N, CA, C and O atoms as a GROMACS GRO file, in nm:
protein
  528
    1MET      N    1   5.849   3.679   2.016
    1MET     CA    2   5.770   3.670   2.108
    1MET      C    3   5.796   3.702   2.249
    1MET      O    4   5.726   3.770   2.324
    2GLU      N    5   5.883   3.655   2.270
    2GLU     CA    6   5.944   3.624   2.422
    2GLU      C    7   5.906   3.804   2.444
    2GLU      O    8   5.900   3.898   2.364
    3GLY      N    9   5.887   3.795   2.572
    3GLY     CA   10   5.862   3.974   2.656
    3GLY      C   11   5.701   3.947   2.624
    3GLY      O   12   5.646   4.010   2.715
    4LYS      N   13   5.598   3.889   2.546
    4LYS     CA   14   5.462   3.970   2.543
    4LYS      C   15   5.357   3.908   2.585
    4LYS      O   16   5.288   3.806   2.576
    5PRO      N   17   5.371   4.009   2.635
    5PRO     CA   18   5.236   3.935   2.831
    5PRO      C   19   5.157   3.878   2.766
    5PRO      O   20   5.148   3.767   2.817
    6ARG      N   21   5.074   3.885   2.660
    6ARG     CA   22   4.930   3.787   2.577
    6ARG      C   23   4.920   3.805   2.492
    6ARG      O   24   4.887   3.900   2.422
    7LEU      N   25   4.964   3.663   2.476
    7LEU     CA   26   4.904   3.583   2.367
    7LEU      C   27   4.787   3.496   2.358
    7LEU      O   28   4.730   3.430   2.444
    8GLY      N   29   4.758   3.517   2.193
    8GLY     CA   30   4.656   3.496   2.158
    8GLY      C   31   4.624   3.348   2.057
    8GLY      O   32   4.675   3.342   1.945
    9VAL      N   33   4.554   3.256   2.097
    9VAL     CA   34   4.553   3.081   2.013
    9VAL      C   35   4.475   3.066   1.922
    9VAL      O   36   4.368   3.024   1.964
   10VAL      N   37   4.480   3.082   1.806
   10VAL     CA   38   4.307   3.087   1.730
   10VAL      C   39   4.407   2.888   1.604
   10VAL      O   40   4.517   2.861   1.556
   11ALA      N   41   4.288   2.830   1.614
   11ALA     CA   42   4.380   2.677   1.511
   11ALA      C   43   4.193   2.660   1.420
   11ALA      O   44   4.076   2.696   1.434
   12GLN      N   45   4.302   2.563   1.315
   12GLN     CA   46   4.146   2.545   1.231
   12GLN      C   47   4.052   2.467   1.270
   12GLN      O   48   4.081   2.366   1.335
   13THR      N   49   3.889   2.506   1.231
   13THR     CA   50   3.829   2.426   1.287
   13THR      C   51   3.828   2.273   1.269
   13THR      O   52   3.724   2.237   1.324
   14THR      N   53   3.891   2.166   1.221
   14THR     CA   54   3.893   2.125   1.225
   14THR      C   55   3.946   1.977   1.287
   14THR      O   56   3.908   1.860   1.272
   15GLN      N   57   4.033   2.031   1.350
   15GLN     CA   58   4.157   2.002   1.362
   15GLN      C   59   4.046   1.980   1.494
   15GLN      O   60   3.946   2.044   1.524
   16PRO      N   61   4.134   1.814   1.584
   16PRO     CA   62   4.057   1.770   1.667
   16PRO      C   63   4.129   1.861   1.765
   16PRO      O   64   4.226   1.938   1.766
   17LEU      N   65   4.012   1.805   1.864
   17LEU     CA   66   4.068   1.892   2.028
   17LEU      C   67   4.214   1.851   2.062
   17LEU      O   68   4.315   1.916   2.038
   18ASP      N   69   4.206   1.766   2.104
   18ASP     CA   70   4.346   1.756   2.214
   18ASP      C   71   4.421   1.725   2.133
   18ASP      O   72   4.498   1.646   2.188
   19THR      N   73   4.465   1.746   1.968
   19THR     CA   74   4.585   1.875   1.963
   19THR      C   75   4.614   2.000   1.963
   19THR      O   76   4.718   2.064   1.976
   20VAL      N   77   4.459   2.038   1.938
   20VAL     CA   78   4.502   2.219   1.930
   20VAL      C   79   4.506   2.258   2.138
   20VAL      O   80   4.554   2.356   2.195
   21LEU      N   81   4.427   2.116   2.206
   21LEU     CA   82   4.490   2.184   2.332
   21LEU      C   83   4.666   2.155   2.384
   21LEU      O   84   4.740   2.225   2.454
   22GLU      N   85   4.689   2.030   2.321
   22GLU     CA   86   4.849   1.954   2.328
   22GLU      C   87   4.937   2.133   2.278
   22GLU      O   88   5.018   2.191   2.349
   23LEU      N   89   4.884   2.183   2.132
   23LEU     CA   90   4.941   2.321   2.102
   23LEU      C   91   4.962   2.465   2.185
   23LEU      O   92   5.058   2.540   2.175
   24VAL      N   93   4.884   2.476   2.240
   24VAL     CA   94   4.836   2.575   2.366
   24VAL      C   95   4.876   2.554   2.491
   24VAL      O   96   4.910   2.665   2.533
   25ALA      N   97   4.898   2.432   2.616
   25ALA     CA   98   4.967   2.366   2.620
   25ALA      C   99   5.130   2.441   2.639
   25ALA      O  100   5.204   2.515   2.705
   26SER      N  101   5.108   2.326   2.488
   26SER     CA  102   5.323   2.419   2.440
   26SER      C  103   5.364   2.500   2.498
   26SER      O  104   5.448   2.498   2.588
   27ILE      N  105   5.293   2.601   2.444
   27ILE     CA  106   5.318   2.753   2.432
   27ILE      C  107   5.314   2.767   2.539
   27ILE      O  108   5.396   2.848   2.581
   28ARG      N  109   5.232   2.710   2.630
   28ARG     CA  110   5.159   2.783   2.730
   28ARG      C  111   5.381   2.780   2.863
   28ARG      O  112   5.440   2.862   2.934
   29ARG      N  113   5.404   2.642   2.818
   29ARG     CA  114   5.533   2.610   2.880
   29ARG      C  115   5.624   2.708   2.785
   29ARG      O  116   5.729   2.746   2.837
   30ARG      N  117   5.602   2.745   2.680
   30ARG     CA  118   5.738   2.863   2.641
   30ARG      C  119   5.744   2.939   2.636
   30ARG      O  120   5.819   2.992   2.555
   31PHE      N  121   5.631   3.040   2.765
   31PHE     CA  122   5.609   3.159   2.768
   31PHE      C  123   5.460   3.155   2.870
   31PHE      O  124   5.337   3.153   2.872
   32PRO      N  125   5.674   3.157   2.997
   32PRO     CA  126   5.509   3.070   3.164
   32PRO      C  127   5.514   3.216   3.148
   32PRO      O  128   5.405   3.235   3.093
   33ARG      N  129   5.592   3.381   3.164
   33ARG     CA  130   5.517   3.465   3.206
   33ARG      C  131   5.451   3.516   3.113
   33ARG      O  132   5.465   3.637   3.128
   34SER      N  133   5.374   3.493   3.009
   34SER     CA  134   5.271   3.587   2.879
   34SER      C  135   5.107   3.493   2.954
   34SER      O  136   5.095   3.382   3.005
   35ASP      N  137   5.000   3.610   2.924
   35ASP     CA  138   4.841   3.558   2.977
   35ASP      C  139   4.838   3.489   2.834
   35ASP      O  140   4.843   3.554   2.730
   36VAL      N  141   4.828   3.333   2.840
   36VAL     CA  142   4.808   3.282   2.720
   36VAL      C  143   4.616   3.263   2.625
   36VAL      O  144   4.564   3.154   2.648
   37ARG      N  145   4.552   3.336   2.555
   37ARG     CA  146   4.466   3.311   2.593
   37ARG      C  147   4.390   3.238   2.418
   37ARG      O  148   4.411   3.273   2.302
   38PHE      N  149   4.288   3.114   2.486
   38PHE     CA  150   4.291   3.002   2.402
   38PHE      C  151   4.167   3.015   2.362
   38PHE      O  152   4.115   2.952   2.454
   39ILE      N  153   4.063   3.054   2.285
   39ILE     CA  154   3.894   3.045   2.250
   39ILE      C  155   3.871   2.905   2.164
   39ILE      O  156   3.898   2.915   2.045
   40ASP      N  157   3.829   2.789   2.205
   40ASP     CA  158   3.762   2.719   2.134
   40ASP      C  159   3.666   2.760   1.981
   40ASP      O  160   3.557   2.814   1.966
   41THR      N  161   3.756   2.712   1.892
   41THR     CA  162   3.711   2.724   1.757
   41THR      C  163   3.698   2.623   1.656
   41THR      O  164   3.672   2.648   1.538
   42VAL      N  165   3.714   2.513   1.701
   42VAL     CA  166   3.720   2.350   1.684
   42VAL      C  167   3.552   2.336   1.652
   42VAL      O  168   3.461   2.352   1.734
   43CYS      N  169   3.540   2.307   1.528
   43CYS     CA  170   3.404   2.360   1.485
   43CYS      C  171   3.290   2.203   1.586
   43CYS      O  172   3.305   2.083   1.561
   44GLN      N  173   3.177   2.267   1.702
   44GLN     CA  174   3.109   2.146   1.705
   44GLN      C  175   3.091   2.035   1.685
   44GLN      O  176   3.107   1.948   1.771
   45PRO      N  177   3.052   2.012   1.560
   45PRO     CA  178   3.025   1.865   1.512
   45PRO      C  179   3.106   1.777   1.476
   45PRO      O  180   3.081   1.658   1.461
   46THR      N  181   3.275   1.869   1.451
   46THR     CA  182   3.415   1.809   1.458
   46THR      C  183   3.394   1.746   1.637
   46THR      O  184   3.384   1.624   1.656
   47LYS      N  185   3.391   1.840   1.745
   47LYS     CA  186   3.417   1.763   1.801
   47LYS      C  187   3.302   1.649   1.879
   47LYS      O  188   3.350   1.570   1.960
   48GLU      N  189   3.172   1.645   1.853
   48GLU     CA  190   3.098   1.547   1.863
   48GLU      C  191   3.083   1.406   1.787
   48GLU      O  192   3.031   1.303   1.830
   49ARG      N  193   3.149   1.431   1.647
   49ARG     CA  194   3.224   1.297   1.621
   49ARG      C  195   3.332   1.251   1.690
   49ARG      O  196   3.317   1.152   1.762
   50GLN      N  197   3.402   1.288   1.684
   50GLN     CA  198   3.551   1.277   1.833
   50GLN      C  199   3.491   1.194   1.994
   50GLN      O  200   3.510   1.079   2.033
   51GLN      N  201   3.463   1.236   2.018
   51GLN     CA  202   3.381   1.179   2.141
   51GLN      C  203   3.278   1.051   2.175
   51GLN      O  204   3.266   0.972   2.268
   52ALA      N  205   3.212   1.073   2.047
   52ALA     CA  206   3.114   0.919   2.014
   52ALA      C  207   3.253   0.858   1.995
   52ALA      O  208   3.290   0.775   2.077
   53LEU      N  209   3.345   0.898   1.878
   53LEU     CA  210   3.496   0.775   1.845
   53LEU      C  211   3.525   0.744   1.986
   53LEU      O  212   3.524   0.621   1.985
   54HIS      N  213   3.551   0.784   2.117
   54HIS     CA  214   3.575   0.725   2.214
   54HIS      C  215   3.458   0.624   2.240
   54HIS      O  216   3.487   0.505   2.229
   55GLN      N  217   3.355   0.650   2.267
   55GLN     CA  218   3.279   0.535   2.319
   55GLN      C  219   3.270   0.424   2.245
   55GLN      O  220   3.338   0.325   2.271
   56LEU      N  221   3.162   0.431   2.119
   56LEU     CA  222   3.189   0.353   2.003
   56LEU      C  223   3.301   0.275   2.040
   56LEU      O  224   3.280   0.162   2.085
   57ALA      N  225   3.500   0.348   2.021
   57ALA     CA  226   3.598   0.227   2.027
   57ALA      C  227   3.571   0.118   2.115
   57ALA      O  228   3.614   0.002   2.109
   58GLY      N  229   3.462   0.191   2.231
   58GLY     CA  230   3.497   0.081   2.325
   58GLY      C  231   3.366  -0.044   2.292
   58GLY      O  232   3.313  -0.118   2.376
   59GLU      N  233   3.358  -0.041   2.249
   59GLU     CA  234   3.181  -0.113   2.181
   59GLU      C  235   3.258  -0.173   2.077
   59GLU      O  236   3.201  -0.267   2.132
   60CYS      N  237   3.362  -0.236   1.940
   60CYS     CA  238   3.345  -0.256   1.853
   60CYS      C  239   3.481  -0.285   1.884
   60CYS      O  240   3.554  -0.258   1.979
   61ASP      N  241   3.501  -0.379   1.724
   61ASP     CA  242   3.645  -0.450   1.727
   61ASP      C  243   3.710  -0.388   1.614
   61ASP      O  244   3.826  -0.423   1.596
   62VAL      N  245   3.672  -0.321   1.551
   62VAL     CA  246   3.681  -0.251   1.380
   62VAL      C  247   3.560  -0.146   1.356
   62VAL      O  248   3.439  -0.165   1.353
   63VAL      N  249   3.645  -0.017   1.338
   63VAL     CA  250   3.595   0.067   1.310
   63VAL      C  251   3.635   0.097   1.105
   63VAL      O  252   3.727   0.048   1.039
   64VAL      N  253   3.511   0.203   1.053
   64VAL     CA  254   3.482   0.179   0.927
   64VAL      C  255   3.471   0.328   0.910
   64VAL      O  256   3.356   0.357   0.875
   65ILE      N  257   3.548   0.431   0.921
   65ILE     CA  258   3.505   0.576   0.883
   65ILE      C  259   3.494   0.624   0.708
   65ILE      O  260   3.567   0.627   0.608
   66VAL      N  261   3.371   0.652   0.742
   66VAL     CA  262   3.334   0.708   0.551
   66VAL      C  263   3.355   0.823   0.563
   66VAL      O  264   3.307   0.887   0.656
   67GLY      N  265   3.442   0.882   0.459
   67GLY     CA  266   3.520   0.960   0.440
   67GLY      C  267   3.588   0.985   0.326
   67GLY      O  268   3.622   0.866   0.321
   68GLY      N  269   3.646   1.037   0.217
   68GLY     CA  270   3.744   1.064   0.146
   68GLY      C  271   3.900   1.086   0.151
   68GLY      O  272   3.930   1.073   0.269
   69PRO      N  273   3.986   1.106   0.095
   69PRO     CA  274   4.120   1.116   0.131
   69PRO      C  275   4.167   1.225   0.149
   69PRO      O  276   4.284   1.254   0.172
   70GLU      N  277   4.027   1.329   0.132
   70GLU     CA  278   4.069   1.486   0.080
   70GLU      C  279   4.049   1.464   0.243
   70GLU      O  280   4.154   1.506   0.292
   71SER      N  281   3.983   1.429   0.325
   71SER     CA  282   3.906   1.505   0.440
   71SER      C  283   4.011   1.545   0.562
   71SER      O  284   4.037   1.432   0.603
   72ASN      N  285   4.040   1.580   0.593
   72ASN     CA  286   4.154   1.614   0.706
   72ASN      C  287   4.043   1.514   0.846
   72ASN      O  288   4.080   1.415   0.909
   73ASN      N  289   3.886   1.598   0.858
   73ASN     CA  290   3.809   1.563   0.993
   73ASN      C  291   3.840   1.384   0.961
   73ASN      O  292   3.851   1.305   1.054
   74SER      N  293   3.851   1.346   0.822
   74SER     CA  294   3.829   1.227   0.820
   74SER      C  295   3.968   1.091   0.871
   74SER      O  296   3.951   0.987   0.934
   75ARG      N  297   4.079   1.141   0.823
   75ARG     CA  298   4.175   1.100   0.841
   75ARG      C  299   4.201   1.099   0.987
   75ARG      O  300   4.281   1.023   1.041
   76LYS      N  301   4.112   1.208   1.059
   76LYS     CA  302   4.160   1.259   1.247
   76LYS      C  303   4.067   1.159   1.248
   76LYS      O  304   4.151   1.072   1.270
   77LEU      N  305   3.972   1.102   1.242
   77LEU     CA  306   3.880   0.989   1.302
   77LEU      C  307   3.951   0.842   1.236
   77LEU      O  308   3.932   0.721   1.247
   78THR      N  309   4.009   0.901   1.190
   78THR     CA  310   4.082   0.723   1.137
   78THR      C  311   4.191   0.656   1.245
   78THR      O  312   4.191   0.549   1.307
   79GLU      N  313   4.322   0.815   1.235
   79GLU     CA  314   4.388   0.858   1.336
   79GLU      C  315   4.349   0.782   1.462
   79GLU      O  316   4.376   0.666   1.496
   80LEU      N  317   4.248   0.914   1.547
   80LEU     CA  318   4.177   0.868   1.647
   80LEU      C  319   4.198   0.709   1.739
   80LEU      O  320   4.254   0.674   1.843
   81ALA      N  321   4.102   0.629   1.611
   81ALA     CA  322   4.012   0.495   1.619
   81ALA      C  323   4.139   0.445   1.611
   81ALA      O  324   4.149   0.331   1.656
   82ARG      N  325   4.264   0.504   1.557
   82ARG     CA  326   4.330   0.351   1.564
   82ARG      C  327   4.425   0.352   1.698
   82ARG      O  328   4.470   0.243   1.736
   83ARG      N  329   4.449   0.439   1.749
   83ARG     CA  330   4.514   0.521   1.820
   83ARG      C  331   4.409   0.489   1.985
   83ARG      O  332   4.474   0.524   2.084
   84LEU      N  333   4.263   0.430   2.018
   84LEU     CA  334   4.216   0.380   2.071
   84LEU      C  335   4.236   0.276   2.062
   84LEU      O  336   4.184   0.215   2.156
   85GLY      N  337   4.305   0.192   1.969
   85GLY     CA  338   4.309   0.082   1.956
   85GLY      C  339   4.284   0.021   1.865
   85GLY      O  340   4.374  -0.060   1.844
   86ARG      N  341   4.188   0.013   1.778
   86ARG     CA  342   4.114  -0.025   1.688
   86ARG      C  343   4.191  -0.064   1.632
   86ARG      O  344   4.312  -0.059   1.656
   87GLN      N  345   4.077  -0.160   1.451
   87GLN     CA  346   4.141  -0.132   1.338
   87GLN      C  347   4.085  -0.062   1.273
   87GLN      O  348   3.981  -0.119   1.240
   88ALA      N  349   4.091   0.050   1.224
   88ALA     CA  350   4.014   0.138   1.161
   88ALA      C  351   4.028   0.145   1.020
   88ALA      O  352   4.143   0.144   0.975
   89TYR      N  353   3.933   0.151   0.942
   89TYR     CA  354   3.980   0.153   0.778
   89TYR      C  355   3.866   0.305   0.749
   89TYR      O  356   3.770   0.336   0.819
   90GLN      N  357   3.912   0.372   0.634
   90GLN     CA  358   3.853   0.462   0.591
   90GLN      C  359   3.825   0.521   0.440
   90GLN      O  360   3.897   0.599   0.377
   91VAL      N  361   3.702   0.462   0.402
   91VAL     CA  362   3.638   0.463   0.299
   91VAL      C  363   3.579   0.541   0.250
   91VAL      O  364   3.480   0.570   0.317
   92ALA      N  365   3.593   0.621   0.116
   92ALA     CA  366   3.540   0.674   0.022
   92ALA      C  367   3.434   0.630  -0.004
   92ALA      O  368   3.427   0.701  -0.104
   93ASN      N  369   3.322   0.563  -0.008
   93ASN     CA  370   3.237   0.510  -0.046
   93ASN      C  371   3.241   0.338  -0.080
   93ASN      O  372   3.355   0.296  -0.102
   94ALA      N  373   3.156   0.258  -0.084
   94ALA     CA  374   3.045   0.162  -0.018
   94ALA      C  375   3.122   0.038  -0.111
   94ALA      O  376   3.113  -0.080  -0.077
   95SER      N  377   3.201   0.084  -0.237
   95SER     CA  378   3.313  -0.001  -0.332
   95SER      C  379   3.376  -0.036  -0.277
   95SER      O  380   3.385  -0.159  -0.283
   96GLU      N  381   3.479   0.042  -0.174
   96GLU     CA  382   3.603   0.032  -0.087
   96GLU      C  383   3.631  -0.042  -0.031
   96GLU      O  384   3.750  -0.068  -0.018
   97LEU      N  385   3.506  -0.134   0.052
   97LEU     CA  386   3.501  -0.220   0.171
   97LEU      C  387   3.527  -0.359   0.139
   97LEU      O  388   3.439  -0.414   0.072
   98ARG      N  389   3.646  -0.441   0.177
   98ARG     CA  390   3.657  -0.500   0.171
   98ARG      C  391   3.640  -0.658   0.280
   98ARG      O  392   3.689  -0.700   0.385
   99PRO      N  393   3.556  -0.696   0.195
   99PRO     CA  394   3.510  -0.825   0.328
   99PRO      C  395   3.595  -0.889   0.425
   99PRO      O  396   3.562  -0.929   0.537
  100GLU      N  397   3.745  -0.896   0.352
  100GLU     CA  398   3.797  -0.981   0.464
  100GLU      C  399   3.914  -0.961   0.584
  100GLU      O  400   3.982  -1.031   0.659
  101TRP      N  401   3.878  -0.731   0.531
  101TRP     CA  402   3.872  -0.694   0.717
  101TRP      C  403   3.811  -0.666   0.831
  101TRP      O  404   3.821  -0.588   0.925
  102PHE      N  405   3.719  -0.791   0.780
  102PHE     CA  406   3.619  -0.775   0.868
  102PHE      C  407   3.570  -0.925   0.961
  102PHE      O  408   3.485  -0.929   1.049
  103THR      N  409   3.691  -1.091   0.885
  103THR     CA  410   3.740  -1.207   0.984
  103THR      C  411   3.774  -1.212   1.055
  103THR      O  412   3.890  -1.181   1.082
  104GLY      N  413   3.673  -1.267   1.143
  104GLY     CA  414   3.664  -1.280   1.256
  104GLY      C  415   3.606  -1.184   1.381
  104GLY      O  416   3.599  -1.212   1.501
  105THR      N  417   3.558  -1.031   1.294
  105THR     CA  418   3.524  -0.977   1.387
  105THR      C  419   3.379  -1.007   1.422
  105THR      O  420   3.318  -1.093   1.359
  106ARG      N  421   3.307  -0.917   1.551
  106ARG     CA  422   3.208  -0.926   1.576
  106ARG      C  423   3.111  -0.811   1.570
  106ARG      O  424   2.988  -0.813   1.562
  107VAL      N  425   3.185  -0.722   1.574
  107VAL     CA  426   3.102  -0.582   1.603
  107VAL      C  427   3.218  -0.468   1.482
  107VAL      O  428   3.337  -0.437   1.480
  108VAL      N  429   3.142  -0.451   1.428
  108VAL     CA  430   3.180  -0.333   1.313
  108VAL      C  431   3.085  -0.201   1.331
  108VAL      O  432   2.971  -0.179   1.289
  109GLY      N  433   3.223  -0.080   1.452
  109GLY     CA  434   3.190   0.070   1.445
  109GLY      C  435   3.184   0.133   1.256
  109GLY      O  436   3.226   0.099   1.145
  110LEU      N  437   3.086   0.264   1.334
  110LEU     CA  438   3.092   0.317   1.201
  110LEU      C  439   3.042   0.464   1.142
  110LEU      O  440   2.934   0.517   1.115
  111THR      N  441   3.125   0.486   1.141
  111THR     CA  442   3.136   0.686   1.145
  111THR      C  443   3.184   0.776   1.038
  111THR      O  444   3.165   0.677   0.968
  112ALA      N  445   3.215   0.842   0.979
  112ALA     CA  446   3.239   0.988   0.866
  112ALA      C  447   3.216   1.093   0.932
  112ALA      O  448   3.128   1.125   1.012
  113GLY      N  449   3.328   1.156   0.880
  113GLY     CA  450   3.385   1.265   0.840
  113GLY      C  451   3.287   1.353   0.882
  113GLY      O  452   3.189   1.290   0.924
  114THR      N  453   3.269   1.511   0.890
  114THR     CA  454   3.165   1.617   0.870
  114THR      C  455   3.097   1.627   0.748
  114THR      O  456   2.974   1.632   0.740
  115SER      N  457   3.174   1.631   0.654
  115SER     CA  458   3.118   1.679   0.540
  115SER      C  459   3.094   1.499   0.399
  115SER      O  460   3.081   1.497   0.276
  116THR      N  461   3.098   1.403   0.485
  116THR     CA  462   3.028   1.323   0.409
  116THR      C  463   2.889   1.286   0.423
  116THR      O  464   2.822   1.284   0.526
  117PRO      N  465   2.845   1.248   0.268
  117PRO     CA  466   2.700   1.289   0.268
  117PRO      C  467   2.623   1.147   0.265
  117PRO      O  468   2.641   1.042   0.203
  118ASP      N  469   2.488   1.212   0.403
  118ASP     CA  470   2.446   1.083   0.431
  118ASP      C  471   2.367   0.969   0.330
  118ASP      O  472   2.281   0.881   0.329
  119HIS      N  473   2.405   0.998   0.297
  119HIS     CA  474   2.346   0.904   0.179
  119HIS      C  475   2.479   0.790   0.127
  119HIS      O  476   2.456   0.693   0.056
  120VAL      N  477   2.574   0.816   0.163
  120VAL     CA  478   2.741   0.733   0.099
  120VAL      C  479   2.663   0.659   0.243
  120VAL      O  480   2.611   0.548   0.234
  121ILE      N  481   2.665   0.766   0.421
  121ILE     CA  482   2.761   0.668   0.469
  121ILE      C  483   2.590   0.531   0.512
  121ILE      O  484   2.578   0.436   0.589
  122GLN      N  485   2.522   0.580   0.441
  122GLN     CA  486   2.406   0.468   0.447
  122GLN      C  487   2.428   0.340   0.333
  122GLN      O  488   2.375   0.229   0.329
  123GLU      N  489   2.538   0.408   0.235
  123GLU     CA  490   2.578   0.295   0.120
  123GLU      C  491   2.673   0.182   0.203
  123GLU      O  492   2.669   0.061   0.224
  124VAL      N  493   2.734   0.263   0.228
  124VAL     CA  494   2.833   0.180   0.302
  124VAL      C  495   2.818   0.059   0.428
  124VAL      O  496   2.874  -0.050   0.445
  125GLN      N  497   2.721   0.132   0.503
  125GLN     CA  498   2.582   0.109   0.603
  125GLN      C  499   2.533  -0.014   0.518
  125GLN      O  500   2.586  -0.103   0.583
  126ALA      N  501   2.483  -0.063   0.439
  126ALA     CA  502   2.402  -0.148   0.372
  126ALA      C  503   2.472  -0.232   0.348
  126ALA      O  504   2.445  -0.341   0.397
  127ARG      N  505   2.612  -0.218   0.251
  127ARG     CA  506   2.702  -0.338   0.224
  127ARG      C  507   2.762  -0.342   0.332
  127ARG      O  508   2.849  -0.418   0.289
  128LEU      N  509   2.796  -0.325   0.451
  128LEU     CA  510   2.822  -0.372   0.612
  128LEU      C  511   2.777  -0.525   0.554
  128LEU      O  512   2.819  -0.616   0.483
  129GLN      N  513   2.633  -0.475   0.657
  129GLN     CA  514   2.476  -0.565   0.605
  129GLN      C  515   2.502  -0.652   0.525
  129GLN      O  516   2.402  -0.714   0.489
  130THR      N  517   2.619  -0.692   0.470
  130THR     CA  518   2.531  -0.773   0.341
  130THR      C  519   2.695  -0.900   0.396
  130THR      O  520   2.686  -1.016   0.357
  131PHE      N  521   2.787  -0.871   0.456
  131PHE     CA  522   2.894  -0.972   0.454
  131PHE      C  523   2.848  -1.002   0.623
  131PHE      O  524   2.812  -0.941   0.723
  132PRO      N  525   2.869  -1.099   0.589
  132PRO     CA  526   2.848  -1.322   0.720
  132PRO      C  527   2.935  -1.222   0.789
  132PRO      O  528   2.988  -1.249   0.897
   0.00000   0.00000   0.00000
């Protein structure tokens, strides 16, 4: 790619925006004479959940992320919560919750991957509310 005057960057739509921006910055450093263009293709619901998690992490002790292990954006939300300094647990459904995760916890935050059905999120929320 050396000597190419223009480069374009397209990213998988569920990647966290900060990861994509780091990649673009790296490409720009590697090819300083090239015009590197980036069009934000990160899906809007994914971005909104990541932004909301930044706020949520400041208001809770533990974060529960609802989403199956195959869900990339659920895994990325779990990683982000941990990077933000919160204990985080990713569960596919309410039966995976463990009461011992919340011992000594005052506030539990709840979020979910974009493909998680609402009824699964509601079931997790209902089970969380049964814990002391």
